[in-house]
C-alpha positions in Angstrom: 0.0 46.5 -53.1 -2.6 44.8 -55.1 -4.8 43.8 -55.8 -7.4 47.5 -60.0 -11.3 63.6 -56.4 -14.1 63.3 -55.2 -13.6 63.0 -58.8 -16.6 61.7 -60.6 -17.1 60.8 -64.2 -16.8 63.8 -66.4 -13.9 65.4 -64.4 -10.8 66.9 -66.0 -8.2 64.3 -67.3 -4.7 64.1 -65.8 -2.5 66.9 -66.8 -0.5 66.3 -70.1 3.0 65.1 -69.8 5.3 68.1 -69.8 7.8 68.2 -72.7 10.8 67.9 -70.3 9.4 64.6 -69.0 9.7 62.9 -72.4 13.1 64.1 -73.3 16.5 63.2 -71.9 15.2 60.7 -69.4 17.7 58.1 -68.3 16.5 54.5 -68.1 15.6 53.4 -64.6 18.4 51.4 -62.9 18.1 47.6 -63.5 20.1 45.7 -60.9 19.2 42.3 -62.2 20.6 40.6 -65.3 18.5 42.1 -68.1 20.2 40.3 -71.0 17.0 38.2 -71.7 14.5 41.0 -71.1 12.5 42.5 -73.9 9.8 45.2 -73.4 6.5 43.7 -74.6 4.9 45.7 -77.4 3.0 43.1 -79.4 -0.3 44.6 -78.3 0.9 48.2 -77.9 -0.9 50.2 -80.6 1.6 52.1 -82.8 -0.8 54.7 -84.3 -3.3 56.9 -82.5 -6.7 56.6 -84.0 -7.8 60.1 -83.0 -5.0 62.7 -83.1 -6.9 65.1 -80.9 -6.8 62.7 -78.0 -4.1 62.1 -75.5 -2.6 58.6 -75.8 -2.7 56.7 -72.5 -1.0 53.6 -71.2 -2.3 52.0 -68.0 0.0 50.1 -65.6 -1.3 47.9 -62.7 1.4 47.0 -60.1 0.8 44.4 -57.5 1.5 40.9 -56.1 -1.1 39.0 -58.2 -0.7 36.0 -56.0 -2.7 34.7 -57.8 -4.2 36.9 -60.4 -8.0 37.0 -60.3 -10.8 38.1 -62.7 -11.1 41.3 -60.7 -7.5 42.2 -61.6 -8.4 41.8 -65.3 -11.8 43.4 -64.9 -10.2 46.6 -63.6 -8.8 47.2 -67.1 -12.1 46.9 -68.7 -13.7 49.2 -66.2 -11.0 51.7 -66.8 -11.4 51.4 -70.6 -15.1 52.2 -70.3 -14.4 55.1 -67.9 -11.9 56.7 -70.3 -14.1 56.1 -73.4 -17.1 57.8 -71.9 -15.6 60.5 -69.7 -12.2 61.7 -71.0 -10.4 62.9 -74.1 -8.0 60.0 -73.8 -7.3 57.0 -76.0 -5.8 53.9 -74.5 -3.1 52.4 -76.7 -1.8 49.8 -74.2 -2.2 48.3 -70.8 0.2 46.3 -68.6 0.3 44.1 -65.6 3.6 44.5 -63.6 3.9 41.9 -60.8 6.3 42.7 -57.9 9.5 40.8 -57.5 10.5 38.2 -54.9 12.2 40.9 -52.9 8.8 42.2 -51.9 8.4 40.2 -48.6 4.8 39.5 -48.1 2.9 36.6 -46.6 1.3 34.3 -49.2 3.5 35.6 -52.0 4.3 32.8 -54.5 7.6 33.0 -56.3 7.9 35.6 -59.1 8.4 32.8 -61.6 4.9 31.4 -60.7 3.2 34.7 -60.5 4.6 36.0 -63.8 3.6 32.8 -65.5 0.0 32.9 -64.1 -0.4 36.5 -65.3 1.0 35.6 -68.7 -1.4 32.7 -69.2 -4.4 34.7 -67.8 -3.7 37.5 -70.3 -3.3 35.1 -73.2 -6.5 33.3 -72.3 -8.8 36.2 -71.5 -7.7 39.3 -73.5 -6.6 40.6 -76.9 -5.2 43.9 -75.6 -3.6 43.4 -72.1 0.1 42.7 -71.7 2.5 41.4 -69.1 5.7 43.2 -68.4 8.3 41.2 -66.5 10.8 44.0 -65.8 9.7 44.6 -62.2 9.2 40.9 -61.4 12.7 39.8 -62.4 14.5 42.5 -60.3 16.7 41.3 -57.4 16.0 44.5 -55.5 12.6 45.9 -54.7 11.6 48.6 -57.2 9.2 51.3 -55.8 6.1 52.1 -57.9 7.6 55.4 -58.9 10.6 53.7 -60.5 8.3 51.2 -62.2 6.3 54.0 -63.8 9.6 55.7 -64.8 10.5 52.4 -66.6 7.3 52.4 -68.6 7.7 56.1 -69.5 11.3 55.5 -70.6 10.4 52.5 -72.8 7.4 54.1 -74.4 8.4 57.7 -74.7 12.2 57.7 -74.9 13.0 54.4 -76.6 9.9 54.3 -78.9 9.3 58.1 -79.2 5.7 57.9 -78.1 3.0 57.1 -80.5 2.5 58.0 -84.2 -0.5 60.2 -85.1 -2.6 59.8 -88.3 -0.6 62.6 -89.9 2.7 60.9 -89.3 3.8 63.0 -86.3 4.8 61.6 -82.9 3.0 62.3 -79.7 4.1 61.6 -76.1 2.1 59.0 -74.3 0.6 59.5 -70.8 1.5 56.7 -68.4 -0.8 56.2 -65.5 -1.2 53.9 -62.5 -4.3 51.7 -62.4 -5.1 50.5 -58.9 -7.8 49.5 -56.4 -9.1 51.8 -53.8 -7.1 50.1 -51.1 -3.9 51.5 -52.6 -5.2 55.1 -52.4 -6.1 54.4 -48.8 -2.5 53.6 -48.0 -1.4 56.7 -49.8 -3.5 58.8 -47.5 -2.1 57.1 -44.4 0.7 59.1 -42.8 4.1 57.5 -42.9 3.3 54.8 -45.4 4.4 56.8 -48.5 6.9 59.6 -48.7 5.7 63.0 -50.0 8.4 62.7 -52.7 7.0 59.4 -54.0 3.4 60.6 -53.8 4.3 63.7 -55.8 6.2 61.5 -58.4 3.4 59.0 -58.8 0.3 61.3 -58.5 1.8 64.5 -59.7 3.8 63.3 -62.7 1.8 60.3 -63.8 -1.6 60.2 -62.2 -3.8 57.3 -61.2 -7.1 55.7 -62.1 -8.6 54.2 -58.9 -11.3 51.4 -59.0 -13.7 51.5 -56.1 -13.5 48.6 -53.7 -16.0 47.3 -51.2 -15.2 48.4 -47.6 -12.9 51.3 -48.6 -13.9 54.9 -47.8 -12.6 56.6 -50.9 -13.8 60.1 -49.9 -11.9 59.9 -46.6 -8.8 58.6 -48.3 -8.8 61.3 -50.9 -9.3 64.2 -48.4 -5.6 64.2 -47.6 -4.5 63.9 -51.3 -5.9 67.3 -52.4 -2.6 68.6 -53.9 -2.9 65.9 -56.6 -6.7 65.8 -57.0 -6.5 66.8 -60.7 -4.6 63.6 -61.4 -6.7 61.1 -59.4 -9.7 59.5 -61.1 -12.2 57.3 -59.3 -13.9 54.6 -61.3 -17.2 53.3 -59.9 -17.8 49.6 -59.8 -21.3 49.4 -61.3 -21.3 45.7 -60.4 -19.7 45.2 -57.0 -16.9 42.6 -56.9 -14.8 42.1 -53.8 -12.7 39.1 -54.9 -9.2 39.3 -53.6 -6.1 37.2 -53.9 -6.1 36.7 -50.1 -9.6 35.1 -50.3 -8.6 33.0 -53.3 -5.5 31.6 -51.3 -7.7 30.8 -48.4 -10.3 29.1 -50.5 -7.5 27.0 -52.1 -6.0 26.1 -48.7 -9.4 24.8 -47.6 -9.9 22.9 -50.8 -12.9 25.1 -51.8 -13.7 25.9 -55.4 -12.4 29.1 -57.1 -14.0 28.5 -60.4 -15.4 31.6 -62.0 -13.2 33.7 -59.7 -9.9 32.9 -61.4 -9.3 32.1 -65.1 -9.4 28.3 -65.8 -5.8 28.3 -67.1 -4.6 29.8 -63.9 -6.5 27.2 -61.8 -4.9 24.4 -63.8 -1.4 26.0 -63.3 -2.0 26.3 -59.5 -3.1 22.6 -59.3 -0.2 21.4 -61.4 2.4 23.2 -59.2 0.7 22.6 -55.9 0.5 26.3 -55.1 -1.3 27.7 -52.0 -2.0 24.2 -50.6 -0.8 25.4 -47.2 0.4 28.7 -45.7 4.0 28.4 -47.0 3.6 26.5 -50.3 5.2 28.3 -53.2 5.9 31.3 -51.0 9.1 33.4 -50.9 8.3 34.3 -47.2 7.4 30.9 -45.7 8.3 31.5 -42.1 5.9 34.3 -41.6 3.3 33.4 -44.2 0.6 32.4 -41.8 -2.9 33.4 -42.7 -5.1 34.3 -39.7 -8.4 34.5 -41.5 -10.9 31.8 -41.2 -13.6 30.3 -43.4 -16.1 32.4 -41.5 -14.1 35.5 -42.5 -14.4 34.5 -46.2 -18.2 34.1 -45.9 -18.6 37.4 -44.1 -16.2 39.2 -46.4 -13.9 40.5 -43.6 -10.7 39.2 -45.1 -8.6 41.8 -47.0 -6.3 41.3 -50.0 
């Protein structure tokens, strides 16, 4: 799930949010106790600088076990892509880590992953935010529901964003992901057509190229939503993955300059990823089969 047509820079932007999508929307169901939850808006810009542009909020969903510099770098690449290629203006960007109910090998507890994302954002950025809503749910929330949550909080609760002339404008919410996600979307049986249409048709996605992923092949079966899918080229190739970071840590290899220093300190303090099951919510089947040779050759996936 983690991680950040043949659409090339200069293509058309995702379709604007229809009016009926920003009115009368019910809040997504929240099965967990939400009494302590507050939607983060400390870095969400309240006024659109250019009223002629479409306000955009980017959301990256994933495990983030642990968060790496590539996860953070994806937002910077997306910001450059939007700035130079589209009539959009980014007003906010969020990390949304999956909850403990997402059973995946090597997945540290949501408490640890949320905290690592939080300190990574605080240390490295002045515009990224962490939203804990998905991570604190007791029941797994599909990506479509997570995007509904952001749309509700931003467009329904807050009424979108204010323009320079004092009017309100609906905000476009879009998924930010790596190319491996779009590859799973093109694989028959992995995603339902309903979810694909909800995510790609209603919201759209910005996809960052990833080494070893054939994007053209993946996009070929997603033609119905091609106007809402935007591929961001990695001008400097980076194939860092959380899987490789976990394997490095297990083998007591250095991960400096791959992960923010504050996250490394947190991992060391809490003894995370020292063995296959440490800090994991799925210890019994959390065995990594990759080897150190895999890491060197780059064959391990995230």
